[in-house]
N, C-alpha and C positions, 0 to 999 in steps of 0.2 A: 367221502364214502361212496358216492355214486360211481366214481371211476373204478373203485375196487370191485364193485359189483359187475361192471362192464367187462372186467377181465383185463384191465390195463395193468401190466406188471409194474412193481414199484422198486426203485433203486434202494440200496441199504440206507442211504442218507435221507430218505423220505420223499424223494421226487418220483413222479410217475414217468415212465418211458412212453412217449407217444407212439402209437401203432401206425397211424396214417402220416407218412412223411411226404406226401405228394405236394403239400403247400410249402415245404421248406426248400431252400436252395443250399446244396452242398457243393463246395469248391472241388473241382476235379482237375489236378494239374495237367493230366494228359489232354484234356479237352481244350484248355486255353491257359496261357501264361498268366493272364489277368482275369480275375472273376468279373463277370458281367452282371453288375448289379443294376437294377433300374435306377433312374436318376433320383427318384424320390424313395429309394429303398429304406434309408435310415430316417429321413425327415420328409414326410409327405408334403409339408408346407414349406419346402426349402426356398421357394420363390419369395415368401414373406420374410420380412426382417425379424430376426429373433429378439426377444426382450433384452438379452445381454448386449447384442449388437446395438440396439437402440440406446441402451444405457451408456455404452461406450461412446457412441456418437454424440449423445447429449452431453456427456462429461467433457468430450473434446471441445464442443462448442462453448461450454461453460468455461473451460480452461482458456480458450481463445479470448472470450470476453473479459475474463479476469486478468489475463496478460495485458490486454489493451487498457484496462482500467488502471493496472499498476503502472504501465508506461505513462498514461495520462497524469496520474498522481505524481510520479517522479518528475515529469516535466513541470508540473505546477509547483512542486517543492523547490525545484531548481530555480524557477522564475522568482518565487517568493524569497529564496535565499539571496538572489542577486538584488532584489528590492531592499531587503533588510541591510545588506552590505552597503548599498548606495545611501540608504538613510543613515546608517552609522557613520559613513564618511561625511555626510552633510552635518550631522550632529557634532562630529569632531571638529569640523571647520567652524561651526557656530561657537563651540566651547573655546576654541583658540581665540576667536574674536572677542568673546566675553572676557577671557583672561587678559587679553591686551587692554581692553577698555577698563577693567578693574585696576590694572597696574597704573594706567594713566590717571584714573580716579584717585588712587592712593597718593600718587605724586602730587596731584592738584590739591588734595586734602592736606598733605604735609605743608605744601606751599602756603595754603590759606591759614593754617595754624601758625606758621612762622610769621606771616603778615599780621595775623591777629595779635600775636605776642608783641610784635613791634608797635602796633597801634596802642595796645594797653600801656606799654612803656611810655609812649609819647603822651598818652592821656594822663598818666600818673605824674609825669614831669611837668606838664602845663596845667594840671589840675582842672581840666574841663571835661565833663563826661561826654562820652560818645554814644549817640542814640542812632541806631541804624535807620530809623524812619524819618530822619531829617531830610529836608529838601536837597536834591542833588545827589543823593546816594543811590 
């Protein structure tokens, strides 16, 4: 309301038209092809880093750290995978050896069972009992 009383004309859309334009800069194409704005015309603190720029740089640093961490974790996973593969190969070799020993054990068990049957047959034929705790056994 104060501006109305001072005699400042108002546009139809509700804005006031300033009467004193000495503080404003108007571009004049005849005077220069490029307007000469002062260096800090739009941003007086242009030499200071803006919050969005700081945020972008912080996010870039964070992205770099995260990329390094992902690379480190990938290398660790690769190393652990090789270790697991090596252990699986070792377990496979041990399983083959156990399988071979089991086959030998089965063969020896069958052989002992056949010998035991033959011994029982001899024992029954001569009618003297076999005691495994006898001397010389």
